[in-house]
C-alpha positions as CSV (number, residue, x, y, z in Angstrom):
1,M,-1.2,-9.4,-18.0
2,E,-3.4,-7.6,-15.4
3,N,-5.8,-9.7,-13.3
4,E,-9.4,-8.7,-12.9
5,Y,-9.0,-7.8,-9.2
6,L,-6.1,-5.5,-10.0
7,A,-8.1,-3.7,-12.7
8,E,-10.9,-3.1,-10.2
9,L,-8.5,-1.8,-7.5
10,K,-6.9,0.6,-10.0
11,N,-10.3,1.8,-11.3
12,I,-11.5,2.7,-7.8
13,V,-8.3,4.6,-7.0
14,I,-8.2,6.4,-10.4
15,E,-11.9,7.4,-10.0
16,E,-10.9,9.2,-6.8
17,G,-8.3,11.2,-8.8
18,I,-5.3,9.5,-7.3
19,D,-2.3,9.0,-9.6
20,L,-1.1,5.4,-9.6
21,T,2.5,6.5,-10.0
22,E,2.5,8.4,-6.7
23,T,4.9,6.9,-4.2
24,V,5.1,6.6,-0.5
25,K,8.6,7.2,0.9
26,Y,10.0,5.9,4.2
27,T,13.6,6.3,5.1
28,E,15.5,5.5,1.9
29,H,12.8,3.4,0.2
30,E,9.6,4.0,-1.7
31,L,6.6,2.0,-2.9
32,S,4.3,3.2,-5.7
33,I,0.6,2.9,-5.4
34,N,0.6,0.9,-8.6
35,D,3.1,-1.7,-7.2
36,Y,1.1,-1.8,-3.9
37,L,-2.1,-2.6,-5.8
38,A,-0.4,-5.2,-7.9
39,A,0.8,-7.0,-4.8
40,V,-2.5,-6.7,-3.1
41,S,-4.3,-8.2,-6.1
42,F,-2.4,-11.5,-5.5
43,R,-2.2,-11.5,-1.7
44,D,-5.8,-10.4,-0.8
45,K,-7.6,-13.6,-1.6
46,D,-10.7,-12.5,0.3
47,Q,-10.7,-9.1,-1.6
48,L,-11.0,-7.1,1.6
49,V,-8.9,-4.2,0.4
50,I,-11.4,-3.4,-2.4
51,Q,-14.2,-3.3,0.2
52,V,-12.3,-0.8,2.3
53,L,-11.5,1.4,-0.7
54,E,-15.1,1.3,-1.9
55,Q,-16.2,2.6,1.4
56,M,-13.8,5.5,1.4
57,G,-15.7,7.6,-1.2
58,D,-13.3,10.5,-0.7
59,E,-9.9,11.2,-2.2
60,G,-8.4,12.6,1.0
61,L,-9.4,9.6,3.1
62,M,-8.3,7.1,0.4
63,E,-4.9,8.8,0.2
64,W,-4.6,8.8,4.0
65,Y,-5.4,5.0,4.0
66,L,-3.0,4.2,1.2
67,T,-0.2,6.3,2.7
68,G,-0.5,4.7,6.1
69,T,-0.8,1.2,4.8
70,M,2.1,1.6,2.4
71,T,4.3,3.2,5.0
72,R,3.6,0.3,7.4
73,I,4.5,-2.2,4.6
74,I,7.8,-0.5,3.9
75,M,8.6,-0.5,7.7
76,E,7.7,-4.1,8.2
77,T,9.6,-5.2,5.0
78,L,12.7,-3.3,6.1
79,N,12.4,-4.8,9.6
80,G,12.5,-8.3,8.1
81,D,9.0,-9.5,8.8
82,P,8.7,-12.6,6.7
83,S,5.1,-12.1,5.7
84,Y,6.1,-8.7,4.2
85,V,9.5,-9.6,2.9
86,D,8.2,-12.4,0.7
87,C,5.8,-10.2,-1.1
88,Y,7.2,-6.6,-1.0
89,S,11.0,-6.8,-0.9
90,K,11.2,-7.2,-4.7
91,I,9.0,-4.2,-5.4
92,L,10.4,-1.7,-2.9
93,K,12.7,0.8,-4.5
94,K,15.7,2.3,-2.9
95,I,15.8,6.1,-3.3
96,S,19.1,7.3,-4.7
């Protein structure tokens, strides 16, 4: 079941014309926008990400933000940073 925050995050991204199934790839791993937003909806207790996304107001800028953020998440997860591994290691997919 989808939580309310996740529904709001998805709505903002979809309204900008971004496909939730798009993935960000780094080395041999990828993370989908949908999976990223699902993780954020549980981790972001202060709902700061939605504030950032709402201020974007432009598909290109939002894609740039999502790509950069998700790339960093993949990098930190693969580097073993505990604050990332706990949340993201289960949703990172290895590219075959």
